[in-house]
C-alpha positions as CSV (number, residue, x, y, z in Angstrom):
1,M,-9.3,15.4,13.4
2,N,-6.9,16.0,16.0
3,G,-3.1,14.3,15.7
4,I,-3.0,11.3,17.7
5,S,-6.2,10.3,15.4
6,M,-4.4,11.2,12.3
7,W,-1.5,9.4,13.3
8,A,-3.9,6.4,13.9
9,L,-5.4,7.3,10.1
10,N,-1.9,7.0,8.7
11,V,-0.8,3.7,10.4
12,L,-4.5,1.8,9.5
13,I,-3.6,3.1,5.4
14,A,0.1,2.0,5.5
15,I,-1.3,-1.1,7.5
16,L,-4.4,-1.8,4.4
17,A,-0.9,-0.7,1.6
18,A,0.7,-3.5,3.1
19,L,-1.8,-6.0,3.4
20,N,-2.9,-5.0,-0.4
21,T,0.4,-6.2,-1.3
22,L,0.2,-9.1,0.6
23,F,-2.6,-10.2,-0.8
24,W,-1.8,-9.6,-4.8
25,G,1.4,-11.8,-4.1
26,L,-0.1,-14.9,-2.6
27,C,-3.3,-14.3,-5.4
28,I,-0.5,-14.2,-8.1
29,R,0.8,-16.8,-6.2
30,E,-2.5,-19.2,-6.2
31,V,-4.0,-18.2,-10.1
32,G,-0.6,-18.1,-11.6
33,S,0.1,-16.2,-14.7
34,P,-2.4,-14.1,-16.4
35,S,-4.0,-14.7,-19.6
36,M,-6.6,-13.6,-21.5
37,S,-8.5,-16.8,-20.7
38,L,-12.1,-17.1,-19.0
39,D,-10.9,-20.1,-17.2
40,F,-8.0,-17.7,-16.0
41,L,-10.7,-14.8,-15.4
42,F,-13.2,-17.3,-13.0
43,K,-10.0,-18.3,-11.1
44,L,-8.7,-14.7,-10.4
45,G,-12.6,-13.8,-9.8
46,F,-13.5,-15.9,-7.3
47,N,-10.0,-15.6,-5.6
48,R,-9.9,-14.6,-1.8
49,F,-7.1,-12.6,-2.3
50,F,-7.9,-11.1,-5.1
51,I,-11.1,-10.1,-3.7
52,L,-9.3,-8.5,-0.1
53,A,-6.8,-7.4,-2.2
54,L,-9.3,-5.1,-3.7
55,A,-11.0,-4.5,-0.7
56,S,-8.2,-3.3,1.3
57,A,-7.4,-0.9,-1.9
58,F,-10.9,0.0,-2.0
59,I,-10.8,1.0,2.2
60,A,-7.7,2.3,2.2
61,S,-8.6,4.8,-0.6
62,L,-11.6,6.1,1.2
63,L,-9.2,6.7,4.3
64,T,-6.8,8.1,2.0
65,Y,-9.4,11.0,0.7
66,S,-10.3,11.4,4.5
67,V,-6.3,12.5,5.1
68,L,-5.8,14.8,2.2
69,A,-9.4,16.6,2.6
70,S,-8.6,17.3,6.5
71,L,-4.8,18.3,5.8
72,G,-4.7,19.4,2.1
73,V,-2.3,17.4,-0.3
74,M,1.4,18.9,0.4
75,R,0.8,18.1,4.3
76,G,-1.2,14.5,3.3
77,R,1.6,13.4,1.5
78,F,3.9,12.8,4.6
79,F,1.3,10.2,5.7
80,L,0.3,8.8,2.7
81,A,4.3,8.0,2.0
82,T,4.3,5.7,4.6
83,G,2.3,3.4,2.6
84,A,4.3,3.2,-0.2
85,I,7.2,1.9,2.7
86,A,5.0,-0.5,3.9
87,T,4.5,-2.1,0.5
88,I,8.3,-2.4,0.0
89,L,8.8,-3.7,3.1
90,V,6.1,-6.6,2.6
91,A,7.0,-7.2,-0.1
92,H,10.6,-8.1,0.9
93,F,10.0,-9.7,4.1
94,I,7.0,-11.6,3.7
95,L,6.9,-12.4,0.1
96,G,10.5,-12.8,-0.4
97,E,11.4,-10.6,-2.6
98,R,15.0,-9.6,-3.6
99,M,15.9,-5.7,-2.5
100,E,19.1,-3.9,-3.4
101,P,20.6,-1.1,-1.8
102,I,19.3,1.2,-4.3
103,H,16.3,0.2,-3.1
104,W,16.8,0.8,0.4
105,L,18.5,4.2,-0.8
106,G,14.8,5.0,-2.3
107,I,13.2,4.2,1.2
108,G,15.1,7.0,2.7
109,L,14.9,9.4,-0.2
110,I,11.0,8.7,0.4
111,L,11.1,9.3,4.1
112,I,13.3,12.7,3.4
113,G,10.4,13.6,0.7
114,A,8.0,12.8,3.1
115,L,9.0,15.1,5.5
116,L,10.0,17.8,4.1
117,L,6.7,17.9,2.3
118,G,5.3,17.8,5.6
119,R,7.0,20.7,7.0
120,W,5.8,23.1,4.5
């Protein structure tokens, strides 16, 4: 794969990771607290956001395999680290989860670590 298609694939994986976070958050809001009851499992299994969360995770994992197969694990991790950052940002900005300064520092460290791994 060339550089542009690899970046496009990475952006798609990050978007899928962000959507996965959004779908899980919406699923939890609709279904409620987990319990080992048949009613809960039925509600969860047929919840549209649960199905979308599973589908987005599955597609992202297939695309992740493509990145790792093309670039190798060490260089591919640079691209895949953006998925974690997308997840954190969606949880904060869309789902309204509170972030502390330590979380922002963590995002910075993820980026620095990914850049360092991508260079070697």
